[in-house]
LOMI-333945 format. One record per residue (C-alpha): residue number from 0; residue in three letters; x, y, z. Coordinates in nm, 4 decimals, padded with zeros to 6 digits. Example, Ala and Ser with C-alpha at 12.3 -4.5 7.8 and 13.67 -1.06 7.14 Angstrom:
// residues 2
<atom i="0" aa="ala" u="01.2300" v="-00.4500" w="00.7800"/>
<atom i="1" aa="ser" u="01.3670" v="-00.1060" w="00.7140"/>
END
This chain:
// residues 170
<atom i="0" aa="met" u="31.0829" v="19.8569" w="22.9284"/>
<atom i="1" aa="arg" u="31.1829" v="19.4930" w="22.9229"/>
<atom i="2" aa="asp" u="31.4219" v="19.4759" w="22.6242"/>
<atom i="3" aa="gly" u="31.5587" v="19.7360" w="22.3829"/>
<atom i="4" aa="pro" u="31.5244" v="19.9616" w="22.2162"/>
<atom i="5" aa="met" u="31.7540" v="19.7888" w="21.9685"/>
<atom i="6" aa="pro" u="31.8111" v="19.8533" w="21.5991"/>
<atom i="7" aa="asp" u="31.6873" v="19.5893" w="21.3551"/>
<atom i="8" aa="gly" u="31.7565" v="19.7022" w="20.9992"/>
<atom i="9" aa="pro" u="31.5390" v="20.0056" w="20.9169"/>
<atom i="10" aa="arg" u="31.3398" v="19.9745" w="21.2392"/>
<atom i="11" aa="thr" u="31.3914" v="19.9787" w="21.6153"/>
<atom i="12" aa="leu" u="31.2466" v="19.6996" w="21.8301"/>
<atom i="13" aa="ala" u="31.1624" v="19.6910" w="22.1998"/>
<atom i="14" aa="thr" u="30.9452" v="19.4935" w="22.4395"/>
<atom i="15" aa="ile" u="30.7582" v="19.6183" w="22.7434"/>
<atom i="16" aa="ile" u="30.5405" v="19.4598" w="23.0079"/>
<atom i="17" aa="asp" u="30.2053" v="19.6353" w="23.0395"/>
<atom i="18" aa="pro" u="30.0337" v="19.6980" w="23.3767"/>
<atom i="19" aa="ala" u="29.8489" v="19.3633" w="23.3486"/>
<atom i="20" aa="gly" u="30.1769" v="19.1733" w="23.3041"/>
<atom i="21" aa="asn" u="30.1428" v="19.1107" w="22.9292"/>
<atom i="22" aa="leu" u="30.4562" v="19.1210" w="22.7144"/>
<atom i="23" aa="val" u="30.4047" v="19.3723" w="22.4300"/>
<atom i="24" aa="gly" u="30.6356" v="19.4013" w="22.1284"/>
<atom i="25" aa="leu" u="30.6984" v="19.7469" w="21.9823"/>
<atom i="26" aa="ala" u="30.8413" v="19.8348" w="21.6397"/>
<atom i="27" aa="ala" u="30.9303" v="20.1866" w="21.5252"/>
<atom i="28" aa="his" u="31.0208" v="20.2564" w="21.1660"/>
<atom i="29" aa="gly" u="31.2715" v="20.5373" w="21.1189"/>
<atom i="30" aa="gly" u="31.1983" v="20.7951" w="20.8495"/>
<atom i="31" aa="ala" u="30.9508" v="20.6842" w="20.5851"/>
<atom i="32" aa="his" u="30.7227" v="20.3891" w="20.6535"/>
<atom i="33" aa="val" u="30.8657" v="20.0633" w="20.5209"/>
<atom i="34" aa="asp" u="30.6172" v="19.8114" w="20.3827"/>
<atom i="35" aa="ser" u="30.7170" v="19.4540" w="20.4558"/>
<atom i="36" aa="arg" u="30.5706" v="19.1271" w="20.3356"/>
<atom i="37" aa="thr" u="30.6999" v="18.9732" w="20.6588"/>
<atom i="38" aa="met" u="30.5147" v="19.2124" w="20.8911"/>
<atom i="39" aa="pro" u="30.1413" v="19.2915" w="20.8531"/>
<atom i="40" aa="ser" u="30.0152" v="19.6485" w="20.8445"/>
<atom i="41" aa="ala" u="29.8423" v="19.5975" w="21.1825"/>
<atom i="42" aa="asn" u="29.9687" v="19.8148" w="21.4682"/>
<atom i="43" aa="val" u="29.8847" v="19.5616" w="21.7401"/>
<atom i="44" aa="ile" u="29.9944" v="19.1996" w="21.6968"/>
<atom i="45" aa="pro" u="29.9273" v="18.9600" w="21.9863"/>
<atom i="46" aa="ala" u="30.1877" v="18.6880" w="22.0318"/>
<atom i="47" aa="leu" u="30.0821" v="18.3417" w="22.1501"/>
<atom i="48" aa="thr" u="30.2674" v="18.0144" w="22.2000"/>
<atom i="49" aa="asp" u="30.2365" v="17.6543" w="22.0737"/>
<atom i="50" aa="val" u="30.2925" v="17.6695" w="21.6970"/>
<atom i="51" aa="ala" u="30.2311" v="17.3202" w="21.5633"/>
<atom i="52" aa="ala" u="29.8740" v="17.2625" w="21.6801"/>
<atom i="53" aa="ala" u="29.7701" v="17.6276" w="21.6777"/>
<atom i="54" aa="ile" u="29.8041" v="17.6954" w="21.3037"/>
<atom i="55" aa="glu" u="29.5469" v="17.4391" w="21.1930"/>
<atom i="56" aa="trp" u="29.3195" v="17.5057" w="21.4903"/>
<atom i="57" aa="met" u="29.3184" v="17.8874" w="21.4547"/>
<atom i="58" aa="ser" u="29.2388" v="17.8466" w="21.0835"/>
<atom i="59" aa="gly" u="28.9556" v="17.6011" w="21.1366"/>
<atom i="60" aa="ala" u="28.7938" v="17.7450" w="21.4476"/>
<atom i="61" aa="phe" u="28.8461" v="18.1199" w="21.4142"/>
<atom i="62" aa="gly" u="28.9148" v="18.1737" w="21.0429"/>
<atom i="63" aa="phe" u="29.2770" v="18.2920" w="21.0596"/>
<atom i="64" aa="val" u="29.4929" v="18.2466" w="20.7477"/>
<atom i="65" aa="glu" u="29.8601" v="18.1527" w="20.7658"/>
<atom i="66" aa="arg" u="30.0853" v="18.4371" w="20.6382"/>
<atom i="67" aa="trp" u="30.4162" v="18.2530" w="20.6855"/>
<atom i="68" aa="arg" u="30.5800" v="17.9808" w="20.8919"/>
<atom i="69" aa="ala" u="30.9428" v="17.9389" w="21.0016"/>
<atom i="70" aa="gly" u="30.9781" v="17.5665" w="21.0614"/>
<atom i="71" aa="glu" u="30.7909" v="17.4541" w="21.3702"/>
<atom i="72" aa="his" u="30.9055" v="17.7395" w="21.5941"/>
<atom i="73" aa="arg" u="30.7268" v="18.0523" w="21.4647"/>
<atom i="74" aa="ala" u="30.4353" v="18.1532" w="21.2423"/>
<atom i="75" aa="gln" u="30.2260" v="18.4560" w="21.1651"/>
<atom i="76" aa="met" u="29.8543" v="18.4358" w="21.0917"/>
<atom i="77" aa="ala" u="29.6232" v="18.7044" w="20.9535"/>
<atom i="78" aa="tyr" u="29.2612" v="18.7933" w="21.0114"/>
<atom i="79" aa="gly" u="29.1456" v="19.0878" w="20.8021"/>
<atom i="80" aa="his" u="29.3927" v="19.3714" w="20.8623"/>
<atom i="81" aa="gly" u="29.5156" v="19.2193" w="21.1897"/>
<atom i="82" aa="ala" u="29.7539" v="18.9403" w="21.2712"/>
<atom i="83" aa="ile" u="29.8881" v="18.7188" w="21.5474"/>
<atom i="84" aa="val" u="30.2277" v="18.5634" w="21.5997"/>
<atom i="85" aa="ile" u="30.2493" v="18.2071" w="21.7269"/>
<atom i="86" aa="ala" u="30.5886" v="18.1046" w="21.8624"/>
<atom i="87" aa="asp" u="30.7421" v="17.8084" w="22.0368"/>
<atom i="88" aa="arg" u="30.7650" v="17.8869" w="22.4083"/>
<atom i="89" aa="asp" u="31.1147" v="17.7332" w="22.4286"/>
<atom i="90" aa="thr" u="31.2675" v="17.9531" w="22.1563"/>
<atom i="91" aa="ser" u="31.0921" v="18.2869" w="22.2117"/>
<atom i="92" aa="asp" u="31.0497" v="18.5450" w="22.4849"/>
<atom i="93" aa="ile" u="30.6701" v="18.5426" w="22.4554"/>
<atom i="94" aa="thr" u="30.5076" v="18.5222" w="22.7967"/>
<atom i="95" aa="pro" u="30.3496" v="18.1774" w="22.8297"/>
<atom i="96" aa="gly" u="30.0060" v="18.1297" w="22.9756"/>
<atom i="97" aa="pro" u="29.6546" v="18.2318" w="22.8839"/>
<atom i="98" aa="gln" u="29.5932" v="18.5740" w="22.7318"/>
<atom i="99" aa="ser" u="29.2704" v="18.7592" w="22.6577"/>
<atom i="100" aa="ile" u="29.2319" v="18.8888" w="22.3029"/>
<atom i="101" aa="met" u="28.9509" v="19.0694" w="22.1177"/>
<atom i="102" aa="leu" u="28.8988" v="19.0141" w="21.7449"/>
<atom i="103" aa="arg" u="28.6705" v="19.2266" w="21.5296"/>
<atom i="104" aa="val" u="28.4557" v="19.0133" w="21.2969"/>
<atom i="105" aa="asn" u="28.1924" v="19.0895" w="21.0311"/>
<atom i="106" aa="asp" u="27.9282" v="18.8477" w="21.1619"/>
<atom i="107" aa="ala" u="27.9546" v="18.7445" w="21.5279"/>
<atom i="108" aa="arg" u="27.6816" v="18.4796" w="21.5039"/>
<atom i="109" aa="ala" u="27.8359" v="18.3062" w="21.2005"/>
<atom i="110" aa="his" u="28.1822" v="18.3282" w="21.3575"/>
<atom i="111" aa="his" u="28.0443" v="18.1815" w="21.6812"/>
<atom i="112" aa="asp" u="27.8850" v="17.8919" w="21.4926"/>
<atom i="113" aa="arg" u="28.2121" v="17.8195" w="21.3104"/>
<atom i="114" aa="ala" u="28.4115" v="17.8163" w="21.6371"/>
<atom i="115" aa="arg" u="28.1521" v="17.5960" w="21.8110"/>
<atom i="116" aa="asp" u="28.1370" v="17.3520" w="21.5180"/>
<atom i="117" aa="phe" u="28.5182" v="17.3238" w="21.5194"/>
<atom i="118" aa="gly" u="28.5144" v="17.2369" w="21.8904"/>
<atom i="119" aa="ala" u="28.6067" v="17.5668" w="22.0576"/>
<atom i="120" aa="thr" u="28.5047" v="17.5961" w="22.4216"/>
<atom i="121" aa="ile" u="28.2221" v="17.8519" w="22.4130"/>
<atom i="122" aa="leu" u="28.2360" v="18.0977" w="22.7018"/>
<atom i="123" aa="asp" u="27.9574" v="18.3355" w="22.5962"/>
<atom i="124" aa="glu" u="27.6887" v="18.3205" w="22.3272"/>
<atom i="125" aa="pro" u="27.6523" v="18.6197" w="22.0891"/>
<atom i="126" aa="arg" u="27.4624" v="18.9041" w="22.2517"/>
<atom i="127" aa="asp" u="27.4061" v="19.2716" w="22.1819"/>
<atom i="128" aa="phe" u="27.5431" v="19.5462" w="22.4075"/>
<atom i="129" aa="pro" u="27.4302" v="19.9100" w="22.4516"/>
<atom i="130" aa="tyr" u="27.7534" v="20.0357" w="22.2894"/>
<atom i="131" aa="ala" u="27.6316" v="19.8843" w="21.9565"/>
<atom i="132" aa="glu" u="27.8508" v="19.5743" w="21.9543"/>
<atom i="133" aa="arg" u="27.7420" v="19.2110" w="21.9249"/>
<atom i="134" aa="gln" u="27.9928" v="19.0004" w="22.1152"/>
<atom i="135" aa="asp" u="28.0649" v="18.6406" w="22.2091"/>
<atom i="136" aa="ala" u="28.3617" v="18.4585" w="22.3587"/>
<atom i="137" aa="ala" u="28.5462" v="18.1289" w="22.3246"/>
<atom i="138" aa="arg" u="28.8621" v="17.9626" w="22.4555"/>
<atom i="139" aa="asp" u="29.1213" v="17.8244" w="22.2148"/>
<atom i="140" aa="leu" u="29.3251" v="17.5057" w="22.2517"/>
<atom i="141" aa="gly" u="29.6034" v="17.6993" w="22.4287"/>
<atom i="142" aa="gly" u="29.3638" v="17.8289" w="22.6959"/>
<atom i="143" aa="his" u="29.3537" v="18.1846" w="22.5560"/>
<atom i="144" aa="gln" u="29.0209" v="18.3637" w="22.5888"/>
<atom i="145" aa="trp" u="28.8966" v="18.5285" w="22.2701"/>
<atom i="146" aa="ser" u="28.6204" v="18.7878" w="22.2565"/>
<atom i="147" aa="phe" u="28.4675" v="18.8442" w="21.9128"/>
<atom i="148" aa="thr" u="28.2961" v="19.1725" w="21.8375"/>
<atom i="149" aa="glu" u="28.0750" v="19.2877" w="21.5508"/>
<atom i="150" aa="ser" u="27.9775" v="19.6548" w="21.5193"/>
<atom i="151" aa="ile" u="27.6018" v="19.6717" w="21.4660"/>
<atom i="152" aa="ala" u="27.5611" v="20.0527" w="21.4638"/>
<atom i="153" aa="asp" u="27.7746" v="20.3654" w="21.4725"/>
<atom i="154" aa="leu" u="27.7166" v="20.5355" w="21.8072"/>
<atom i="155" aa="ala" u="27.9172" v="20.8094" w="21.9728"/>
<atom i="156" aa="pro" u="28.0415" v="20.7062" w="22.3179"/>
<atom i="157" aa="glu" u="27.8154" v="20.9749" w="22.4645"/>
<atom i="158" aa="asp" u="27.5118" v="20.7942" w="22.3156"/>
<atom i="159" aa="trp" u="27.5622" v="20.5024" w="22.5571"/>
<atom i="160" aa="gly" u="27.7015" v="20.6779" w="22.8651"/>
<atom i="161" aa="ala" u="28.0763" v="20.7099" w="22.7976"/>
<atom i="162" aa="ala" u="28.2943" v="21.0057" w="22.6981"/>
<atom i="163" aa="ser" u="28.4886" v="21.0530" w="22.3742"/>
<atom i="164" aa="gly" u="28.8653" v="21.0771" w="22.4094"/>
<atom i="165" aa="pro" u="29.1250" v="21.2578" w="22.1983"/>
<atom i="166" aa="ala" u="29.1699" v="20.9671" w="21.9508"/>
<atom i="167" aa="ile" u="28.8021" v="20.9842" w="21.8471"/>
<atom i="168" aa="his" u="28.8266" v="21.3575" w="21.7778"/>
<atom i="169" aa="arg" u="29.1124" v="21.3168" w="21.5255"/>
END
């Protein structure tokens, strides 16, 4: 545990550092789930730095949509049911430096073309993997590596040499 847990209205907030050194924010809602227009319904929300340039770039290159912005120090952007937070490194406790993030997309080839046309640094062209995902990768203007994945079939992990865990059996 890095910070917390600490109460914040109807929820409790905490931050931890995972085994790879990434800062992860946690939010627990007491009692009934509270819907909030400020916080997306996503359970995992990566936090990146460098607000001003990132909002326009993430929209143009990767297709994110701005949910809200607090001046020039913090913003939240959505992609489907997921979201990212972008915060100024001087006013937040977000760990600076490159992160690696995976984003699920509907069409990896079209998404790749959009990112390339907007000037993203392409790290890997779209290709199909035995676990029924088409994936490619790019680097954003902040140096973060993004992997984009499109499901192209529904296979059980056993179909491609892995084992199903408890979360799949729910």
